[in-house]
N, C-alpha and C positions, 0 to 999 in steps of 0.2 A: 600603651598606643593610641592616641583618638585618630578622630577621623576616618575616613573608608580607608578599606582595605588596598592596599597599592601594591603593583606586580614588583616591586621593589622593596617591599617592605619587610622582607624576613632580618635585615640589616639594623632597621634602624628600633629605637624605644622611643620614639616621637614622632610626630608626622605634622608638615607646614598648618598653621592655623587657618580658617576662612580666608583670609585675606590673601595670605600666602600663595593657597591650595587654586585662587582665581587670575592671581599675579603670574604664575607659573603658567597658567591653563593657553594652551594653544587650541583648544575644540573651539572658539568661537570663528576660527578662521580657517584651521586645517579640514574642517567638517566636510564643505564645500569638494574634498578629496574621495569623499568615501565611497564612491564606484570604483574607484582606481585600486584604493586599499583590500576592495573585498574582490577583484578581479585578479591582485596580486595573490593574494591569502590562496584563492584557490589554485591559481598556478602553482603556489610553494607548497602546499598541500598534494600537488599530485606527483609533485618531483619526489614529496616527501615518500611515498607511496609505492612509487615505478623505482626508490632506488632502496624499495624495503627495508625504510628507516621508521618508516609507521605504517600500519598495514592499511590494508585496503577498504575495510571496515572504516576506519577513523574518518580515510578520507572522504566516502559518500557521506559520513554521517559531519563533516566538517564543510562539504560543499552544501547537503542539503541547507545547514546552517544560517551557512553563509546567502546562498539565496534568497531564504527566508527574509534575512535581515535587510537582503537588497531592496527589494520588494517594498517591504515595513519604509524604509528610509525615503524610497520613491513615491510611493503615496503618501507621505506625511506621519505616518502612527508611528514611526520610533520616537521613543522616548530619550533624548540624549540628557548625560550629567556631568555638569559641569569638575565634578570630582575624577572623574574617570583621565583628565586632562586632554588628552587627545582623540582624536579622531580612531587611532589605531588599538588602544587601549578600550575605546567607545563599546568597539566593534570585538574586538574578545574577549572582554568582561560578556557580554551578551549571549556571545555563542557557547563561552564556558557554563554560563547561569544555565543553558538551553541542552547544551548536548552535555555536558559532564568532562569527566577525564580527557576525551576525545579534543574539546576544544583546547586544554593546558597542552595537548601536543602540538598545537597547530606553532608556534614560535618557535618550536624545536630549528635548531641550524639557523637563526636567524636575529638580527636584533632591531631596535627601534631605528638604530642609526640607518643602518641599510635598508629595511622597511620604507624609512619617511623619505629616502631619496628615491628608492623606485615610484612613492606615489607620486614625488614630486615630478620626476619625470616623465610617468605618465600622465601624468595632467598636464604639462607644458607642451607636452607631442598633441594632447588633443586642442588644447586651448591656439596651438600655433595656425592648427587649421582650420579654425575658424575665421584666424586671423588672415591668413591667403587667402580662403572663399571672401571675405569683405573685400580683401584688397582688387581682388580681379573683377569682384561687381564694379566697384568705382571706376574700375579704371575701363571696363567697358561700356560706364554711361559715358566717360571724358570721350571717348574715342563715337560713339554716338552722336554725342554736341559738335563731334569737330568735324563727322560726316556730314551732318545737318546744316552747318554754318559753313561750309569749308572755301568759301567764297568772300566769307565775310570781312573786311578791312578796320584795323582800329589804331591804335598807337600803341606803341614800343615804347617803354622808358625805362629808361637809367637814372637814378638818383630821384626816382618819381618825377623826374620830368619827361617830357615828350623828346622822343630822339630819335626813333625808325617806325617807318609803318610797317606792320606784322599781319599776317592771317589770324583770326582770332582763333582759326583751328589750330594754329602752330601754337598759341599762345598757351593753349589746352593741352597740347600734347607734351609741354613741357612738365606740368603736372603727371602727365601718364608716365614720364619718366622718372620719375621723382619717384612716384607709388611702385613701378617696377622695382627699381633700388629696393625700396623698403619689403618687399615681396622678397629678393632675394635675400638680405637679412633675415627675415621671419624663416626662410626655409634651411641657413645656416642652423638658426636656435632648434629648428628642429632636430635637425641632423645629427647636430650636438646633443641634445636629450635623448637620442634614439641608440644611447649606450645601458645594458641592464647591469645595474649596482648590486642586486641580491647575491647572496651568497658572501659577500666582504663581510656579514657581522657587526660586530660591533666596530673592529678595524683591520683585527690579523686575519682573517678568513674563519674558518670552522673545521673543527676536525671528525665534523659528520662526513661520508663520502657520495658529497652532494652533487648534480646535475646540474651545471648554470646555464647550458647551452640550451639544457628541455626548458626551463623557465623563461628565457631569453624568446625562443620559438613559438613559443603557447603565448606567449605576449607580444609579440608584433616587434620584436626589438632586432635590430641590425648586429648588434655586435654586442660580447660581456665586455664588463670593465676589465681590465689590464692589472692594477693596483688596490688595494682591498683599502688603504690608507685613503691614496687619492677619491676613492670610491663615496667614499662616506662624508666626504668633508667636499667634494666639489661641487661648487653651484654657478661654476661659468658659465651653463649652459640657460639658467634663469638671469645672468647677467644678460647674455646674448640676445634671449628673448625682451627684457625690457629694454634692453637698449635698442632694438629694435622698434620696440611698442615707442621710444621717446623722439628716434630719427620720423618715424608716422605722425605723430603729434607736429611734431615742429612744419613738415609737409603740407601738414591741413590748416595747422594755423596760417601760415604763409597763403596760401588757399584759401579762406577764408578772412585775412585780411582783405585782398584785393574784392571778394566777393561784397564785403562791407563799403571799402572803397566806391567800387562801379555802382552801388544801387544807391547810394547818396547824388543828391539831386544836381551838385557840381558834377560830378558823371555820369550818370544815367547810362548805363550803359546794359543794365540787365535791371530784371523788377524782382525780387524775392515774391516768391508764392505767401496767400496769407498764411498757410498752413506752416510756414517757418518763418514766420515774422510775429510780432506782440506790439500793442501800440501802448500810448501814455497813459498815465491817471488822470492828466492834467492837461495834458494837448490830443485834443481829439484826432487832430490832423496826422499826428505820429505814426509810422510803418517802422518798428524797429528791427532789424537784424540779428535778436538775440541770440539764435541759436548759432549763428556763425560764430557772435561773438563771443560765447559758451564754448566753443570749442578752442577759439584762441586762448581761452582764459584755464580751460584744462590743460591744456599744454605743461604748464606752471606746475600744476602737480603731479604729472607723468617726470617730469624733470626731476622733480622730487625724488619719486619714488627708486628713479635710477640711484641718484645719490645717497639716498638712504640705506640700498642694497649694498653699492663699493664700500661704502663706510661700516657695514656689519660685517665686511667680510677681511677690511685691509690688515688687521694685524695678527687674525687667530691661527694660534699655534694648530699643528695636526693631534687627533684629527677631527673627531666631533666634538665641539663646544656648544653650548646650550644658548651661544648669541645667536648660532644660527636658526635659532626657532622662531628668528624673527625676519628670515628670508622672506617666508610668504605673504606678508599681508600688503607690502608695496607691489610684490609683481604682480600680485591676485590684482590689485587697484589698478594698476598700469594697466594690465590687458583686457579688463573690464571697460577703462573708461575710452580706450585706443578702439576698441570694438563701438563702443556705443558713436562715437564721432565717427568714423567711418559710417556708420548707417545714416547717421545725420545728416553727415555732408554730402553722401550720398543720395540723399532724398531731396535736398537742398537744390544737388543740380537737376535730378530729372523731373522738375516742377518748375525750373527758372526759364522765366523770361529774358529773350533777347533784344536789344536794340538797336540792331546792326544800321541801322541809318546815323545813331546817334554815334555809332561808334565811328562811321566812315567819314562824317561829319567833325568828329575831333581828329580825326589822322590828317586833314586838311590844316589844323594849326601846328604852333610850334615851329614851323620851316623844317618838318622831318623828313623833307625832299634836297636838304642842303647837302648832304654829303654826296650824293648822287649829281650834284651840280657841279659839286669841286671834281666826282671823277669824270665829269662831260668834258669839263677842259682839260684834267689832264690825258684825257682822249686826243686832244688836238695837237699835245707838244708840252704842255705846259708842267711845270715841276710841281708835285701837290703841294707842298710847302705852299707857293705862289698862289694857286688855284684855291685851297683853303684863304690865304689869305683874302681873296676880291670877295669870294662868296659872304665869308666875314662881315665885310664891310656893308654887300650889300646886302643880307639881312639886318644889320644894325639899321641901316634907312630905309628897309619896308617896316620895320617892327618900331620908328619913328612913325609911321604913316598911319599904321594900321593896316596894313596891305600883308599879304599873301606873295611868296615865288609863285604860286597857281593865277597872279592877277596878271604878270608882265606879257605883254607884248613882246615879239619879235624885235620890234625897232628898241623899243625900251632894255632887253637883254644887250644887244649890240651895244646901244650908247653907256652902258657899265663898264662893258669889254667887247672891242672887235674879236675876240675869238670865239665868242659866242655866235652860234650859225643860225638859221631859220630853224633847225631841231631842234634847239637848247628847252621851248616848252616842253618837248616829249620828254626830256631828263628828270621834269618836276612831276610829269602826272604819276598820283599815287596809286594806281593800278599796276603801269609799270614799274614803277619805284619796286612795289612788291615781287613780281614778276622776273625781275632778274636777279631776282637773291636764288640764284639757281645752285650754288654749291651744297652738298652734301651735310644736309642736318640744317637747311638755312629757310627762308620760310615763304621763296618762292612756291606756287602754287604746284608744279613740276616737283619738287622736293619734298614738299608736300604728301604730296600722292607717295612717294617713295617711303616717305617714312612712316606715314597711315599702313603700309605693308607689313612694315617689320615691327610697327605695334602688334597688330592681328596675330603675326607669327610667333610673339613673346607672351601674348596673352594667351594663345592656345597651347603653348607648352606647358606652362605652367597650369592650363586648366588639366590637361594631359595627365600631367607629374600628381595632381590634387586626385584625380580619378584613381591611377592605378593604385594609390594608396588606399583607397576606399574596397577598392578588390579583394 
C-alpha cells in the first residue's frame, strides 16, 4: 500500500496517487468548519463517557487534546496536510498522534457521514446569525435615511419612465421590506439547520446505547433528526440558506442598480461618497460607482452557487454519496459574497449624499400628476375613461409646447374642459398629489409615518430574536 495511511485503509491493497488524493480532498474547502468539528467531537466524547461507552479518563484526554488543537488552529500554528482528506480526519489524526488510543475511541458510534452533516449544520447556523445581523444593520440604515428625508419628493417610475411622485422615504422602505423578507428566509434556513444529525452514523444508526438528546442539548440544537438515512443525506437546510442569499443578492442588485442610475448626471439624485467610488485611468473627471456595480455583478455568482448545489443534489440515491462533498464550496461562497455585499451596500447608504432639490425638480416633469387630474374630473361626475381621454389629450398638447400641468392657469384648465374649476390647479400640486395617497401602504406622509412604525416593530422583533439566541 502506497501513500499515507487512511482511516479506511484496512480493506485496500493500494491507495490513490497524489493527483487523485488532491482531487478527492475537501480539506481546502471544509477546513473552515474546524471550530464546529471540535465542538461536535467534544460533545460526542462527553456523551460517550456519560453513557459509559468510553471512560471519563479517555473523554478528559480527548477534550484536552481537542482544546489544544482548537487553540493552534485559531492561532495559525496548526499544520494541515492534504493527505488527511478533510478537516475531520486532520483533527482526528492529530489528536490520536498526541493522546494515543484514547483518540482512536473518539469515532465510536459515529461516521464521517453524520459528523459532516453535524459540522455543516453548526456552520450554517453560525453564518445564518451573521447574515441576520448584517440584514438588521442595513435595514437600520435604510430607516435612518427614510426618517432623515421623510418629506423629500421624487419621481416614482414604471418601465423606467416617470409615473407618479412619491416620497423618497417610501421608496427606501420598499427595500426595507425586501430585506425583511430576506431576513425571514435566513431565519427559516437557520431553523431548518437546527436539527441534530449525530448518532445517525453512516446511514442506519448505531448499535451503541448513545444519547442523542444529550449531544443536541450540549450543542444547542432544537431537536434531533427523525430518520438516519435522511439525516446524513439532507442538505435542504443548505439549499434554504443559499436560496436566501440568492434572493438577498437580487434585492441588493436592484438597489445598486438604482444607486448607479441616481448617481448619473442624467438623474443627479444622489452623490456616492469618494470611499465607495473609483476613477478612470484616462478620464480625469470620472467618478464611477464601482462597488455598487460589483455588487450587481456578484449577484450572478451567487445565483450560480444555488444552481450548482441544486444540480449536485438532484439525482442522488439514498443515503450518502461522494457527490455531496461538493455541497459546501458554493454555499460558502454564497454566504461570504452576500455578507460582503451587505456590508458594502450598507456603507454606501450610510455615506451617500441626497440632492432633494434635484429630486423635487424631477418630480415636476413627466406629467406625473395626470392621474390625479383625471381623478379630479371623476369627482365632478365624469366617467373615468372619459376623464382619462381628456387628460391624455391635454398632456399631448402640453408636451408639444414644452409646458407642464403645473403651468396652467384656471382659465386654461377651463378652456380644456368646463368641468375643471378654480381648484383644478390644486389637483396637480406635487406635494398635494403625494399627500393624497393615504391608503394603507401608500406614499402619503401619514401613511408613511404608519409604515415607519411597522418597520421599527419588525426590526425590533428580529433583533430580539437574535439577542435571545445569544443568551
